[in-house]
C-alpha positions, 0 to 999 in steps of 0.5 A: 498440633498440626505437623508440616509434612513435607513436599518433595522437590521433584514435585515443585519443580514443573510449578515453578517452571510454568510460573517462570515461563509465564512471567517472562511472556509477561514481561516481554516487549509487544512487537512495535508492529503486528503481523502485516495482513495478507490481502485475502484475510482482509477482503476474504479472497485471494487478489486475481481470484475469478469473478471477484473485482475489489472496489477503490474503497475496499483497497483502500481499506487493506492500505490503512490495514497495512500501514497500521501494521508495518513502518514500511508504508505510510499512506498519505491523502493527497486530494479528491476525485471528480466525485469527492472520493479521497485520492491516496499515495502510498509511500513504501520503503525501509523504515529509516528511508521514510523517517528521512522522507523529506532529506531524500524529497530534497535531494531528488529536487536538487538533483533535478535542477542541477544548477549550480551542482558541480560534478562531486557534489552531484554525485554525493547527493546521488549517494546519499540520496534514494531512487524514487520510483512511481507505479499506479494502479493504471487509468482506465477501470475497466482494465481491472488488473492494474488497480487490482495488483497494487494491492498485492505488490504492497504487500509483498514489499511490506511482509518480505523480511526473508527476502534479500531483493525485496530488502536491497529493494526497501533499502535503495528505492522510496516506492510512490505507490498509487492503488489508483489513479481512477477511484471513481471509475474503479469502484464503478467497474467492480459494482457494475461487475457485480451487479451483473455476475450470473447474468449474460451482461457480464461478459458483455463490455462496459461503456456507459451509466445510464446517468451517463456518466463514464469510468473510463478516465484517460488522461493521457487523451486530454493532455493531447487534445486539450494541453491541459489535465482537466480532471482533479484526479488528474492534476493530483497525479502530475502536482 
């Protein structure tokens, strides 16, 4: 005959508490979005670190990871460059503004062409709409700070949950951020720099590749001298 032995209640409490905690964690809903990745966690170095230049492809890889981790940014492909690279624009704002993006675009177009609007109607649209702000990573590939800084800017805005100023910006502004408007030149310069790092050529000004392809990409002079935007990337920016 077996005699059941009683177990003190105090001995069972830690086990019950552990089980309850595990059950609560298992039942808790997963966050809608993971924590936005820092640039250094993807690139392997901080933006602007000496002797490191990011190619356009590496920049876009970071933007993709950021967009997959946050509802404050959308990455859209808008066309192709002269060398066939995809061109992207990042739309950064509050989640609510991005959900209503078509409406805000409609308001901006109406205010830009206000024929027939009364003053009261225009004010009502302005109150409802959001400011659309264009920032880009620069035209000139050899001016490297411009297309490198867009990575950090995107992260600072998307991950700035605790900053009231950033929250106000996201609530009132829809940022149209071009990671670069010279993707071909950005990659050409980064690859040239890496290939010459540690050699005397690193300090020389890059001008032309042996095959004769330019990276500078001055679209301002294109417009002034020819009266038209002559490259595929130029036409995408002004479309």
